[in-house]
N, CA, C, O and the ligand as a Tripos MOL2 file, in Angstrom:
@<TRIPOS>MOLECULE
protein
  313   311    79     0     0
PROTEIN
NO_CHARGES

@<TRIPOS>ATOM
      1 N         -39.1600   74.5960  174.0830 N.3       1 MET1
      2 CA        -38.0440   75.2940  173.4450 C.3       1 MET1
      3 C         -38.4620   75.8000  172.0720 C.2       1 MET1
      4 O         -39.0870   75.0840  171.2890 O.2       1 MET1
      5 N         -38.1110   77.0230  171.8060 N.am      2 ASP2
      6 CA        -38.4500   77.6240  170.5200 C.3       2 ASP2
      7 C         -37.3490   77.3800  169.4910 C.2       2 ASP2
      8 O         -36.2010   77.7700  169.7030 O.2       2 ASP2
      9 N         -37.6890   76.7510  168.4070 N.am      3 THR3
     10 CA        -36.7060   76.5590  167.3430 C.3       3 THR3
     11 C         -37.0470   77.4860  166.1860 C.2       3 THR3
     12 O         -38.0900   77.3180  165.5540 O.2       3 THR3
     13 N         -36.2000   78.4510  165.8960 N.am      4 PRO4
     14 CA        -36.5020   79.3480  164.7680 C.3       4 PRO4
     15 C         -36.4420   78.5820  163.4480 C.2       4 PRO4
     16 O         -35.5820   77.7230  163.2530 O.2       4 PRO4
     17 N         -37.3610   78.9020  162.5540 N.am      5 HIS5
     18 CA        -37.3860   78.2200  161.2610 C.3       5 HIS5
     19 C         -36.6780   79.0580  160.2130 C.2       5 HIS5
     20 O         -36.8630   80.2720  160.1370 O.2       5 HIS5
     21 N         -35.8920   78.4150  159.4350 N.am      6 CYS6
     22 CA        -35.2640   79.0630  158.2910 C.3       6 CYS6
     23 C         -35.9840   78.5730  157.0560 C.2       6 CYS6
     24 O         -36.0250   77.3690  156.8050 O.2       6 CYS6
     25 N         -36.5490   79.4740  156.2830 N.am      7 HIS7
     26 CA        -37.3370   79.0400  155.1400 C.3       7 HIS7
     27 C         -36.5000   78.8790  153.8790 C.2       7 HIS7
     28 O         -37.0470   78.7780  152.7800 O.2       7 HIS7
     29 N         -35.2040   78.8550  154.0240 N.am      8 ASP8
     30 CA        -34.3660   78.6240  152.8550 C.3       8 ASP8
     31 C         -34.1690   77.1420  152.5850 C.2       8 ASP8
     32 O         -33.5070   76.7980  151.6060 O.2       8 ASP8
     33 N         -34.6960   76.2730  153.3810 N.am      9 GLY9
     34 CA        -34.6430   74.8670  153.0530 C.3       9 GLY9
     35 C         -34.2340   73.9670  154.1970 C.2       9 GLY9
     36 O         -34.5050   72.7670  154.1430 O.2       9 GLY9
     37 N         -33.5920   74.4910  155.2350 N.am     10 ALA10
     38 CA        -33.1810   73.6200  156.3270 C.3      10 ALA10
     39 C         -33.3750   74.3380  157.6540 C.2      10 ALA10
     40 O         -33.2370   75.5590  157.7290 O.2      10 ALA10
     41 N         -33.6900   73.5950  158.6820 N.am     11 ASP11
     42 CA        -33.7960   74.1980  160.0010 C.3      11 ASP11
     43 C         -32.4060   74.2370  160.6410 C.2      11 ASP11
     44 O         -31.4530   73.7250  160.0530 O.2      11 ASP11
     45 N         -32.2660   74.8330  161.8340 N.am     12 PRO12
     46 CA        -30.9150   74.9900  162.4000 C.3      12 PRO12
     47 C         -30.1790   73.6660  162.6330 C.2      12 PRO12
     48 O         -28.9500   73.6610  162.7060 O.2      12 PRO12
     49 N         -30.8830   72.5690  162.7470 N.am     13 SER13
     50 CA        -30.1960   71.2870  162.9220 C.3      13 SER13
     51 C         -29.8630   70.6280  161.5930 C.2      13 SER13
     52 O         -29.3180   69.5240  161.5570 O.2      13 SER13
     53 N         -30.1960   71.3170  160.4890 N.am     14 GLY14
     54 CA        -29.8320   70.7790  159.1900 C.3      14 GLY14
     55 C         -30.8960   69.8800  158.5900 C.2      14 GLY14
     56 O         -30.6810   69.2830  157.5350 O.2      14 GLY14
     57 N         -32.0580   69.7730  159.2580 N.am     15 ASN15
     58 CA        -33.1380   68.9900  158.6650 C.3      15 ASN15
     59 C         -33.7820   69.7800  157.5330 C.2      15 ASN15
     60 O         -33.9820   70.9890  157.6510 O.2      15 ASN15
     61 N         -34.1010   69.1130  156.4590 N.am     16 LEU16
     62 CA        -34.7700   69.7740  155.3490 C.3      16 LEU16
     63 C         -36.2240   70.0090  155.7080 C.2      16 LEU16
     64 O         -36.9010   69.1150  156.2160 O.2      16 LEU16
     65 N         -36.7030   71.2220  155.4410 N.am     17 ILE17
     66 CA        -38.1040   71.5150  155.7190 C.3      17 ILE17
     67 C         -38.7970   72.0260  154.4680 C.2      17 ILE17
     68 O         -38.1690   72.5780  153.5640 O.2      17 ILE17
     69 N         -40.0880   71.8320  154.4410 N.am     18 CYS18
     70 CA        -40.9200   72.2660  153.3230 C.3      18 CYS18
     71 C         -41.1150   73.7750  153.4020 C.2      18 CYS18
     72 O         -41.5110   74.2750  154.4550 O.2      18 CYS18
     73 N         -40.8470   74.5300  152.3180 N.am     19 PRO19
     74 CA        -41.0140   75.9900  152.3660 C.3      19 PRO19
     75 C         -42.4740   76.4240  152.4710 C.2      19 PRO19
     76 O         -42.7500   77.5810  152.7890 O.2      19 PRO19
     77 N         -43.4030   75.5220  152.2100 N.am     20 ALA20
     78 CA        -44.8220   75.8900  152.2620 C.3      20 ALA20
     79 C         -45.4100   75.7010  153.6560 C.2      20 ALA20
     80 O         -46.2340   76.5070  154.0880 O.2      20 ALA20
     81 N         -45.0040   74.6580  154.3620 N.am     21 CYS21
     82 CA        -45.6680   74.3620  155.6290 C.3      21 CYS21
     83 C         -44.6830   74.0970  156.7690 C.2      21 CYS21
     84 O         -45.0990   73.8430  157.8990 O.2      21 CYS21
     85 N         -43.3700   74.1550  156.4790 N.am     22 ALA22
     86 CA        -42.3340   73.9780  157.4920 C.3      22 ALA22
     87 C         -42.3100   72.5810  158.1130 C.2      22 ALA22
     88 O         -41.7250   72.3770  159.1760 O.2      22 ALA22
     89 N         -42.9470   71.6290  157.4440 N.am     23 GLN23
     90 CA        -42.8360   70.2320  157.8660 C.3      23 GLN23
     91 C         -41.5900   69.6190  157.2260 C.2      23 GLN23
     92 O         -41.0850   70.1380  156.2310 O.2      23 GLN23
     93 N         -41.0970   68.5240  157.7890 N.am     24 PRO24
     94 CA        -39.9120   67.8920  157.1760 C.3      24 PRO24
     95 C         -40.1940   67.4700  155.7390 C.2      24 PRO24
     96 O         -41.2930   67.0220  155.4140 O.2      24 PRO24
     97 N         -39.1930   67.6190  154.8900 N.am     25 ARG25
     98 CA        -39.3320   67.1200  153.5190 C.3      25 ARG25
     99 C         -38.1500   66.2200  153.2150 C.2      25 ARG25
    100 O         -37.1690   66.1730  153.9570 O.2      25 ARG25
    101 N         -38.2700   65.5020  152.1000 N.am     26 THR26
    102 CA        -37.2300   64.5590  151.7000 C.3      26 THR26
    103 C         -36.1980   65.2620  150.8310 C.2      26 THR26
    104 O         -36.5550   66.1140  150.0180 O.2      26 THR26
    105 N         -34.9420   64.9220  150.9880 N.am     27 ALA27
    106 CA        -33.9020   65.4740  150.1260 C.3      27 ALA27
    107 C         -34.2170   65.1540  148.6740 C.2      27 ALA27
    108 O         -34.6620   64.0500  148.3590 O.2      27 ALA27
    109 N         -33.9860   66.1200  147.7900 N.am     28 GLY28
    110 CA        -34.2730   65.8930  146.3860 C.3      28 GLY28
    111 C         -35.6670   66.3310  145.9880 C.2      28 GLY28
    112 O         -36.0200   66.2970  144.8090 O.2      28 GLY28
    113 N         -36.4760   66.7480  146.9810 N.am     29 HIS29
    114 CA        -37.8080   67.2600  146.6820 C.3      29 HIS29
    115 C         -37.9030   68.7010  147.1580 C.2      29 HIS29
    116 O         -37.3320   69.0620  148.1880 O.2      29 HIS29
    117 N         -38.6290   69.5240  146.4020 N.am     30 TYR30
    118 CA        -38.7540   70.9330  146.7630 C.3      30 TYR30
    119 C         -39.6880   71.1170  147.9480 C.2      30 TYR30
    120 O         -39.4800   71.9980  148.7830 O.2      30 TYR30
    121 N         -40.7240   70.2740  148.0190 N.am     31 LEU31
    122 CA        -41.7710   70.4170  149.0260 C.3      31 LEU31
    123 C         -41.9930   69.0840  149.7270 C.2      31 LEU31
    124 O         -41.5290   68.0460  149.2540 O.2      31 LEU31
    125 N         -42.6940   69.1070  150.8450 N.am     32 CYS32
    126 CA        -43.0910   67.8480  151.4720 C.3      32 CYS32
    127 C         -44.1440   67.1830  150.5850 C.2      32 CYS32
    128 O         -44.6820   67.8020  149.6680 O.2      32 CYS32
    129 N         -44.4210   65.9390  150.8680 N.am     33 ARG33
    130 CA        -45.3210   65.1610  150.0250 C.3      33 ARG33
    131 C         -46.7040   65.7850  149.8980 C.2      33 ARG33
    132 O         -47.2490   65.8580  148.7970 O.2      33 ARG33
    133 N         -47.2790   66.2370  151.0140 N.am     34 SER34
    134 CA        -48.6570   66.7300  150.9240 C.3      34 SER34
    135 C         -48.7230   68.0470  150.1620 C.2      34 SER34
    136 O         -49.6730   68.2710  149.4120 O.2      34 SER34
    137 N         -47.7240   68.9370  150.3390 N.am     35 CYS35
    138 CA        -47.7350   70.1930  149.5760 C.3      35 CYS35
    139 C         -47.4590   69.9270  148.1020 C.2      35 CYS35
    140 O         -48.0500   70.5650  147.2310 O.2      35 CYS35
    141 N         -46.5590   68.9830  147.8230 N.am     36 TRP36
    142 CA        -46.2440   68.6460  146.4280 C.3      36 TRP36
    143 C         -47.4970   68.2000  145.7030 C.2      36 TRP36
    144 O         -47.7490   68.6290  144.5770 O.2      36 TRP36
    145 N         -48.2910   67.3380  146.3380 N.am     37 PHE37
    146 CA        -49.4880   66.8360  145.6830 C.3      37 PHE37
    147 C         -50.6270   67.8400  145.7170 C.2      37 PHE37
    148 O         -51.6560   67.6290  145.0760 O.2      37 PHE37
    149 N         -50.4570   68.9390  146.4620 N.am     38 ALA38
    150 CA        -51.4510   70.0120  146.4510 C.3      38 ALA38
    151 C         -51.2130   70.9800  145.2900 C.2      38 ALA38
    152 O         -52.0930   71.7710  144.9510 O.2      38 ALA38
    153 N         -50.0170   70.9180  144.6760 N.am     39 LEU39
    154 CA        -49.7280   71.8010  143.5410 C.3      39 LEU39
    155 C         -50.6470   71.4610  142.3730 C.2      39 LEU39
    156 O         -51.0510   70.3090  142.2150 O.2      39 LEU39
    157 N         -50.9840   72.4770  141.5390 N.am     40 PRO40
    158 CA        -51.7310   72.1630  140.3160 C.3      40 PRO40
    159 C         -50.8940   71.2180  139.4420 C.2      40 PRO40
    160 O         -49.6690   71.3370  139.4070 O.2      40 PRO40
    161 N         -51.5340   70.2950  138.7480 N.am     41 ALA41
    162 CA        -50.8130   69.3050  137.9370 C.3      41 ALA41
    163 C         -49.8130   69.9300  136.9580 C.2      41 ALA41
    164 O         -48.7020   69.4180  136.8260 O.2      41 ALA41
    165 N         -50.1750   71.0340  136.2580 N.am     42 PRO42
    166 CA        -49.1930   71.6130  135.3260 C.3      42 PRO42
    167 C         -47.9390   72.1250  136.0430 C.2      42 PRO42
    168 O         -46.8280   71.9870  135.5310 O.2      42 PRO42
    169 N         -48.1200   72.7120  137.2190 N.am     43 ALA43
    170 CA        -46.9670   73.2010  137.9790 C.3      43 ALA43
    171 C         -46.1090   72.0290  138.4510 C.2      43 ALA43
    172 O         -44.8810   72.0960  138.4220 O.2      43 ALA43
    173 N         -46.7590   70.9720  138.8790 N.am     44 ARG44
    174 CA        -46.0220   69.7970  139.3540 C.3      44 ARG44
    175 C         -45.2180   69.1700  138.2170 C.2      44 ARG44
    176 O         -44.0690   68.7730  138.4050 O.2      44 ARG44
    177 N         -45.8310   69.0840  137.0390 N.am     45 ALA45
    178 CA        -45.1360   68.5090  135.8870 C.3      45 ALA45
    179 C         -43.9450   69.3760  135.4960 C.2      45 ALA45
    180 O         -42.8650   68.8640  135.1990 O.2      45 ALA45
    181 N         -44.1520   70.7120  135.4970 N.am     46 ALA46
    182 CA        -43.0760   71.6160  135.1080 C.3      46 ALA46
    183 C         -41.9270   71.5530  136.1110 C.2      46 ALA46
    184 O         -40.7580   71.5490  135.7280 O.2      46 ALA46
    185 N         -42.2720   71.5030  137.3990 N.am     47 LEU47
    186 CA        -41.2360   71.4770  138.4330 C.3      47 LEU47
    187 C         -40.4870   70.1380  138.4490 C.2      47 LEU47
    188 O         -39.3850   70.0580  138.9930 O.2      47 LEU47
    189 N         -41.0590   69.1130  137.8730 N.am     48 SER48
    190 CA        -40.3920   67.8060  137.8290 C.3      48 SER48
    191 C         -39.3410   67.7430  136.7370 C.2      48 SER48
    192 O         -38.4530   66.8910  136.7740 O.2      48 SER48
    193 N         -39.4380   68.6510  135.7560 N.am     49 ARG49
    194 CA        -38.4710   68.6350  134.6570 C.3      49 ARG49
    195 C         -37.1890   69.3440  135.0750 C.2      49 ARG49
    196 O         -37.2270   70.4010  135.7060 O.2      49 ARG49
    197 N         -36.0720   68.7600  134.7210 N.am     50 ARG50
    198 CA        -34.7730   69.3680  135.0360 C.3      50 ARG50
    199 C         -34.1570   69.8740  133.7370 C.2      50 ARG50
    200 O         -33.2920   69.2160  133.1590 O.2      50 ARG50
    201 N         -34.6020   71.0430  133.2770 N.am     51 ASP51
    202 CA        -33.9990   71.6390  132.1010 C.3      51 ASP51
    203 C         -33.4360   73.0020  132.4950 C.2      51 ASP51
    204 O         -33.2670   73.2790  133.6820 O.2      51 ASP51
    205 N         -33.1410   73.8640  131.5000 N.am     52 ARG52
    206 CA        -32.4940   75.1250  131.8430 C.3      52 ARG52
    207 C         -33.4330   76.0900  132.5670 C.2      52 ARG52
    208 O         -32.9800   77.1000  133.1050 O.2      52 ARG52
    209 N         -34.7160   75.7980  132.5880 N.am     53 HIS53
    210 CA        -35.6500   76.6480  133.3220 C.3      53 HIS53
    211 C         -35.9090   76.1410  134.7430 C.2      53 HIS53
    212 O         -36.6780   76.7500  135.4870 O.2      53 HIS53
    213 N         -35.2770   75.0400  135.1180 N.am     54 ALA54
    214 CA        -35.5750   74.4180  136.4070 C.3      54 ALA54
    215 C         -35.3510   75.3850  137.5750 C.2      54 ALA54
    216 O         -36.1570   75.4530  138.5030 O.2      54 ALA54
    217 N         -34.2470   76.1290  137.5120 N.am     55 LEU55
    218 CA        -33.9420   77.0470  138.6110 C.3      55 LEU55
    219 C         -34.9340   78.2080  138.6400 C.2      55 LEU55
    220 O         -35.3390   78.6630  139.7090 O.2      55 LEU55
    221 N         -35.3210   78.6850  137.4460 N.am     56 THR56
    222 CA        -36.3250   79.7530  137.3600 C.3      56 THR56
    223 C         -37.6330   79.3060  138.0090 C.2      56 THR56
    224 O         -38.2450   80.0530  138.7720 O.2      56 THR56
    225 N         -38.0540   78.0770  137.6990 N.am     57 ARG57
    226 CA        -39.3030   77.5650  138.2730 C.3      57 ARG57
    227 C         -39.2060   77.4330  139.7840 C.2      57 ARG57
    228 O         -40.1510   77.7420  140.5090 O.2      57 ARG57
    229 N         -38.0520   76.9690  140.2520 N.am     58 LEU58
    230 CA        -37.8780   76.8250  141.6940 C.3      58 LEU58
    231 C         -37.9740   78.1920  142.3660 C.2      58 LEU58
    232 O         -38.5940   78.3280  143.4210 O.2      58 LEU58
    233 N         -37.3510   79.2200  141.7430 N.am     59 ARG59
    234 CA        -37.4350   80.5740  142.2920 C.3      59 ARG59
    235 C         -38.8720   81.0710  142.3200 C.2      59 ARG59
    236 O         -39.3030   81.6980  143.2880 O.2      59 ARG59
    237 N         -39.6170   80.7870  141.2440 N.am     60 GLN60
    238 CA        -41.0210   81.2080  141.1850 C.3      60 GLN60
    239 C         -41.8220   80.5350  142.2920 C.2      60 GLN60
    240 O         -42.6640   81.1600  142.9380 O.2      60 GLN60
    241 N         -41.5470   79.2560  142.4990 N.am     61 LEU61
    242 CA        -42.2390   78.5030  143.5460 C.3      61 LEU61
    243 C         -41.9490   79.1030  144.9240 C.2      61 LEU61
    244 O         -42.8670   79.3900  145.6920 O.2      61 LEU61
    245 N         -40.6710   79.2880  145.2240 N.am     62 ILE62
    246 CA        -40.2660   79.8090  146.5300 C.3      62 ILE62
    247 C         -40.8090   81.2220  146.7370 C.2      62 ILE62
    248 O         -41.2620   81.5780  147.8260 O.2      62 ILE62
    249 N         -40.7540   82.0260  145.6570 N.am     63 ASP63
    250 CA        -41.2200   83.4020  145.7210 C.3      63 ASP63
    251 C         -42.7190   83.4630  146.0530 C.2      63 ASP63
    252 O         -43.1470   84.2380  146.9080 O.2      63 ASP63
    253 N         -43.5030   82.6320  145.3610 N.am     64 GLN64
    254 CA        -44.9460   82.6480  145.5800 C.3      64 GLN64
    255 C         -45.3040   82.1060  146.9670 C.2      64 GLN64
    256 O         -46.1940   82.6340  147.6340 O.2      64 GLN64
    257 N         -44.6090   81.0540  147.3910 N.am     65 LEU65
    258 CA        -44.8600   80.5310  148.7320 C.3      65 LEU65
    259 C         -44.4930   81.5770  149.7800 C.2      65 LEU65
    260 O         -45.1560   81.7040  150.8100 O.2      65 LEU65
    261 N         -43.4120   82.3310  149.4960 N.am     66 GLY66
    262 CA        -42.9520   83.3730  150.4170 C.3      66 GLY66
    263 C         -43.9750   84.4920  150.5750 C.2      66 GLY66
    264 O         -44.0280   85.1560  151.6110 O.2      66 GLY66
    265 N         -44.7900   84.6950  149.5350 N.am     67 LYS67
    266 CA        -45.8390   85.7180  149.5930 C.3      67 LYS67
    267 C         -47.1080   85.1850  150.2420 C.2      67 LYS67
    268 O         -48.1010   85.9020  150.3620 O.2      67 LYS67
    269 N         -47.0710   83.9290  150.6570 N.am     68 GLY68
    270 CA        -48.2230   83.3580  151.3410 C.3      68 GLY68
    271 C         -49.2040   82.6720  150.4130 C.2      68 GLY68
    272 O         -50.3100   82.3220  150.8240 O.2      68 GLY68
    273 N         -48.8060   82.4740  149.1570 N.am     69 GLN69
    274 CA        -49.6820   81.7910  148.2170 C.3      69 GLN69
    275 C         -49.7600   80.3060  148.5770 C.2      69 GLN69
    276 O         -48.7260   79.6870  148.8260 O.2      69 GLN69
    277 N         -50.9550   79.7210  148.6120 N.am     70 PRO70
    278 CA        -51.0640   78.2870  148.9300 C.3      70 PRO70
    279 C         -50.5480   77.4470  147.7710 C.2      70 PRO70
    280 O         -50.5920   77.8870  146.6220 O.2      70 PRO70
    281 N         -50.0580   76.2380  148.0570 N.am     71 PRO71
    282 CA        -49.5190   75.3700  146.9910 C.3      71 PRO71
    283 C         -50.5010   75.1910  145.8330 C.2      71 PRO71
    284 O         -50.0750   75.0980  144.6820 O.2      71 PRO71
    285 N         -51.7950   75.1410  146.1090 N.am     72 ALA72
    286 CA        -52.7930   74.9080  145.0650 C.3      72 ALA72
    287 C         -52.8830   76.0670  144.0770 C.2      72 ALA72
    288 O         -53.4700   75.9170  143.0060 O.2      72 ALA72
    289 N         -52.3010   77.2380  144.4270 N.am     73 ALA73
    290 CA        -52.4050   78.4130  143.5540 C.3      73 ALA73
    291 C         -51.0730   78.7600  142.8860 C.2      73 ALA73
    292 O         -50.9390   79.8230  142.2810 O.2      73 ALA73
    293 N         -50.0940   77.8690  142.9940 N.am     74 ILE74
    294 CA        -48.7710   78.1460  142.4180 C.3      74 ILE74
    295 C         -48.7960   78.0330  140.9050 C.2      74 ILE74
    296 O         -49.3710   77.0980  140.3480 O.2      74 ILE74
    297 N         -48.1550   79.0090  140.2390 N.am     75 GLU75
    298 CA        -47.9890   78.9450  138.7900 C.3      75 GLU75
    299 C         -46.5260   79.1480  138.4640 C.2      75 GLU75
    300 O         -45.8920   80.0590  138.9970 O.2      75 GLU75
    301 N         -45.9790   78.3090  137.5920 N.am     76 VAL76
    302 CA        -44.5860   78.4510  137.1920 C.3      76 VAL76
    303 C         -44.4620   78.4260  135.6750 C.2      76 VAL76
    304 O         -45.4220   78.1030  134.9750 O.2      76 VAL76
    305 N         -43.2890   78.7630  135.1690 N.am     77 THR77
    306 CA        -43.0230   78.7010  133.7330 C.3      77 THR77
    307 C         -43.2790   77.2860  133.2180 C.2      77 THR77
    308 O         -42.7180   76.3320  133.7560 O.2      77 THR77
    309 N         -44.1110   77.1290  132.1920 N.am     78 PRO78
    310 CA        -44.4170   75.7670  131.7000 C.3      78 PRO78
    311 C         -43.1680   75.0790  131.1340 C.2      78 PRO78
    312 O         -43.2430   73.9370  130.6810 O.2      78 PRO78
    313 ZN        -45.3420   71.1370  153.0080 Zn       79 ZN79
@<TRIPOS>BOND
     1     1     2 1
     2     2     3 1
     3     3     4 2
     4     3     5 am
     5     5     6 1
     6     6     7 1
     7     7     8 2
     8     7     9 am
     9     9    10 1
    10    10    11 1
    11    11    12 2
    12    11    13 am
    13    13    14 1
    14    14    15 1
    15    15    16 2
    16    15    17 am
    17    17    18 1
    18    18    19 1
    19    19    20 2
    20    19    21 am
    21    21    22 1
    22    22    23 1
    23    23    24 2
    24    23    25 am
    25    25    26 1
    26    26    27 1
    27    27    28 2
    28    27    29 am
    29    29    30 1
    30    30    31 1
    31    31    32 2
    32    31    33 am
    33    33    34 1
    34    34    35 1
    35    35    36 2
    36    35    37 am
    37    37    38 1
    38    38    39 1
    39    39    40 2
    40    39    41 am
    41    41    42 1
    42    42    43 1
    43    43    44 2
    44    43    45 am
    45    45    46 1
    46    46    47 1
    47    47    48 2
    48    47    49 am
    49    49    50 1
    50    50    51 1
    51    51    52 2
    52    51    53 am
    53    53    54 1
    54    54    55 1
    55    55    56 2
    56    55    57 am
    57    57    58 1
    58    58    59 1
    59    59    60 2
    60    59    61 am
    61    61    62 1
    62    62    63 1
    63    63    64 2
    64    63    65 am
    65    65    66 1
    66    66    67 1
    67    67    68 2
    68    67    69 am
    69    69    70 1
    70    70    71 1
    71    71    72 2
    72    71    73 am
    73    73    74 1
    74    74    75 1
    75    75    76 2
    76    75    77 am
    77    77    78 1
    78    78    79 1
    79    79    80 2
    80    79    81 am
    81    81    82 1
    82    82    83 1
    83    83    84 2
    84    83    85 am
    85    85    86 1
    86    86    87 1
    87    87    88 2
    88    87    89 am
    89    89    90 1
    90    90    91 1
    91    91    92 2
    92    91    93 am
    93    93    94 1
    94    94    95 1
    95    95    96 2
    96    95    97 am
    97    97    98 1
    98    98    99 1
    99    99   100 2
   100    99   101 am
   101   101   102 1
   102   102   103 1
   103   103   104 2
   104   103   105 am
   105   105   106 1
   106   106   107 1
   107   107   108 2
   108   107   109 am
   109   109   110 1
   110   110   111 1
   111   111   112 2
   112   111   113 am
   113   113   114 1
   114   114   115 1
   115   115   116 2
   116   115   117 am
   117   117   118 1
   118   118   119 1
   119   119   120 2
   120   119   121 am
   121   121   122 1
   122   122   123 1
   123   123   124 2
   124   123   125 am
   125   125   126 1
   126   126   127 1
   127   127   128 2
   128   127   129 am
   129   129   130 1
   130   130   131 1
   131   131   132 2
   132   131   133 am
   133   133   134 1
   134   134   135 1
   135   135   136 2
   136   135   137 am
   137   137   138 1
   138   138   139 1
   139   139   140 2
   140   139   141 am
   141   141   142 1
   142   142   143 1
   143   143   144 2
   144   143   145 am
   145   145   146 1
   146   146   147 1
   147   147   148 2
   148   147   149 am
   149   149   150 1
   150   150   151 1
   151   151   152 2
   152   151   153 am
   153   153   154 1
   154   154   155 1
   155   155   156 2
   156   155   157 am
   157   157   158 1
   158   158   159 1
   159   159   160 2
   160   159   161 am
   161   161   162 1
   162   162   163 1
   163   163   164 2
   164   163   165 am
   165   165   166 1
   166   166   167 1
   167   167   168 2
   168   167   169 am
   169   169   170 1
   170   170   171 1
   171   171   172 2
   172   171   173 am
   173   173   174 1
   174   174   175 1
   175   175   176 2
   176   175   177 am
   177   177   178 1
   178   178   179 1
   179   179   180 2
   180   179   181 am
   181   181   182 1
   182   182   183 1
   183   183   184 2
   184   183   185 am
   185   185   186 1
   186   186   187 1
   187   187   188 2
   188   187   189 am
   189   189   190 1
   190   190   191 1
   191   191   192 2
   192   191   193 am
   193   193   194 1
   194   194   195 1
   195   195   196 2
   196   195   197 am
   197   197   198 1
   198   198   199 1
   199   199   200 2
   200   199   201 am
   201   201   202 1
   202   202   203 1
   203   203   204 2
   204   203   205 am
   205   205   206 1
   206   206   207 1
   207   207   208 2
   208   207   209 am
   209   209   210 1
   210   210   211 1
   211   211   212 2
   212   211   213 am
   213   213   214 1
   214   214   215 1
   215   215   216 2
   216   215   217 am
   217   217   218 1
   218   218   219 1
   219   219   220 2
   220   219   221 am
   221   221   222 1
   222   222   223 1
   223   223   224 2
   224   223   225 am
   225   225   226 1
   226   226   227 1
   227   227   228 2
   228   227   229 am
   229   229   230 1
   230   230   231 1
   231   231   232 2
   232   231   233 am
   233   233   234 1
   234   234   235 1
   235   235   236 2
   236   235   237 am
   237   237   238 1
   238   238   239 1
   239   239   240 2
   240   239   241 am
   241   241   242 1
   242   242   243 1
   243   243   244 2
   244   243   245 am
   245   245   246 1
   246   246   247 1
   247   247   248 2
   248   247   249 am
   249   249   250 1
   250   250   251 1
   251   251   252 2
   252   251   253 am
   253   253   254 1
   254   254   255 1
   255   255   256 2
   256   255   257 am
   257   257   258 1
   258   258   259 1
   259   259   260 2
   260   259   261 am
   261   261   262 1
   262   262   263 1
   263   263   264 2
   264   263   265 am
   265   265   266 1
   266   266   267 1
   267   267   268 2
   268   267   269 am
   269   269   270 1
   270   270   271 1
   271   271   272 2
   272   271   273 am
   273   273   274 1
   274   274   275 1
   275   275   276 2
   276   275   277 am
   277   277   278 1
   278   278   279 1
   279   279   280 2
   280   279   281 am
   281   281   282 1
   282   282   283 1
   283   283   284 2
   284   283   285 am
   285   285   286 1
   286   286   287 1
   287   287   288 2
   288   287   289 am
   289   289   290 1
   290   290   291 1
   291   291   292 2
   292   291   293 am
   293   293   294 1
   294   294   295 1
   295   295   296 2
   296   295   297 am
   297   297   298 1
   298   298   299 1
   299   299   300 2
   300   299   301 am
   301   301   302 1
   302   302   303 1
   303   303   304 2
   304   303   305 am
   305   305   306 1
   306   306   307 1
   307   307   308 2
   308   307   309 am
   309   309   310 1
   310   310   311 1
   311   311   312 2
@<TRIPOS>SUBSTRUCTURE
     1 MET1         2 RESIDUE 1 A MET
     2 ASP2         6 RESIDUE 1 A ASP
     3 THR3        10 RESIDUE 1 A THR
     4 PRO4        14 RESIDUE 1 A PRO
     5 HIS5        18 RESIDUE 1 A HIS
     6 CYS6        22 RESIDUE 1 A CYS
     7 HIS7        26 RESIDUE 1 A HIS
     8 ASP8        30 RESIDUE 1 A ASP
     9 GLY9        34 RESIDUE 1 A GLY
    10 ALA10       38 RESIDUE 1 A ALA
    11 ASP11       42 RESIDUE 1 A ASP
    12 PRO12       46 RESIDUE 1 A PRO
    13 SER13       50 RESIDUE 1 A SER
    14 GLY14       54 RESIDUE 1 A GLY
    15 ASN15       58 RESIDUE 1 A ASN
    16 LEU16       62 RESIDUE 1 A LEU
    17 ILE17       66 RESIDUE 1 A ILE
    18 CYS18       70 RESIDUE 1 A CYS
    19 PRO19       74 RESIDUE 1 A PRO
    20 ALA20       78 RESIDUE 1 A ALA
    21 CYS21       82 RESIDUE 1 A CYS
    22 ALA22       86 RESIDUE 1 A ALA
    23 GLN23       90 RESIDUE 1 A GLN
    24 PRO24       94 RESIDUE 1 A PRO
    25 ARG25       98 RESIDUE 1 A ARG
    26 THR26      102 RESIDUE 1 A THR
    27 ALA27      106 RESIDUE 1 A ALA
    28 GLY28      110 RESIDUE 1 A GLY
    29 HIS29      114 RESIDUE 1 A HIS
    30 TYR30      118 RESIDUE 1 A TYR
    31 LEU31      122 RESIDUE 1 A LEU
    32 CYS32      126 RESIDUE 1 A CYS
    33 ARG33      130 RESIDUE 1 A ARG
    34 SER34      134 RESIDUE 1 A SER
    35 CYS35      138 RESIDUE 1 A CYS
    36 TRP36      142 RESIDUE 1 A TRP
    37 PHE37      146 RESIDUE 1 A PHE
    38 ALA38      150 RESIDUE 1 A ALA
    39 LEU39      154 RESIDUE 1 A LEU
    40 PRO40      158 RESIDUE 1 A PRO
    41 ALA41      162 RESIDUE 1 A ALA
    42 PRO42      166 RESIDUE 1 A PRO
    43 ALA43      170 RESIDUE 1 A ALA
    44 ARG44      174 RESIDUE 1 A ARG
    45 ALA45      178 RESIDUE 1 A ALA
    46 ALA46      182 RESIDUE 1 A ALA
    47 LEU47      186 RESIDUE 1 A LEU
    48 SER48      190 RESIDUE 1 A SER
    49 ARG49      194 RESIDUE 1 A ARG
    50 ARG50      198 RESIDUE 1 A ARG
    51 ASP51      202 RESIDUE 1 A ASP
    52 ARG52      206 RESIDUE 1 A ARG
    53 HIS53      210 RESIDUE 1 A HIS
    54 ALA54      214 RESIDUE 1 A ALA
    55 LEU55      218 RESIDUE 1 A LEU
    56 THR56      222 RESIDUE 1 A THR
    57 ARG57      226 RESIDUE 1 A ARG
    58 LEU58      230 RESIDUE 1 A LEU
    59 ARG59      234 RESIDUE 1 A ARG
    60 GLN60      238 RESIDUE 1 A GLN
    61 LEU61      242 RESIDUE 1 A LEU
    62 ILE62      246 RESIDUE 1 A ILE
    63 ASP63      250 RESIDUE 1 A ASP
    64 GLN64      254 RESIDUE 1 A GLN
    65 LEU65      258 RESIDUE 1 A LEU
    66 GLY66      262 RESIDUE 1 A GLY
    67 LYS67      266 RESIDUE 1 A LYS
    68 GLY68      270 RESIDUE 1 A GLY
    69 GLN69      274 RESIDUE 1 A GLN
    70 PRO70      278 RESIDUE 1 A PRO
    71 PRO71      282 RESIDUE 1 A PRO
    72 ALA72      286 RESIDUE 1 A ALA
    73 ALA73      290 RESIDUE 1 A ALA
    74 ILE74      294 RESIDUE 1 A ILE
    75 GLU75      298 RESIDUE 1 A GLU
    76 VAL76      302 RESIDUE 1 A VAL
    77 THR77      306 RESIDUE 1 A THR
    78 PRO78      310 RESIDUE 1 A PRO
    79 ZN79       313 GROUP 0 **** ****
C-alpha cells in the first residue's frame, strides 16, 4: 500500500515525520534523532533556542531541507 507523505510534519495517520528523511520523529523535535545530530553544531545550538527568531530558524531549516539540502549543510540565523 502506498502512503503519501506530507512534508509539513505529519503523515496521513497523524504520525510526526522528519522533514529531512521522512522517518518518524518525536513530538517537540524538528527532526528525527539522526538528522538532528547530523546538523552542524552551530545550527543545532541555534535551533535549540526558543527566542523571537525561533520561528525564522525553523522556516530556514524547512526551506533548505525542501530544496534538498542535507542536514549537514543547513545554516540558520545564529
Ligand atoms: Zn530524519
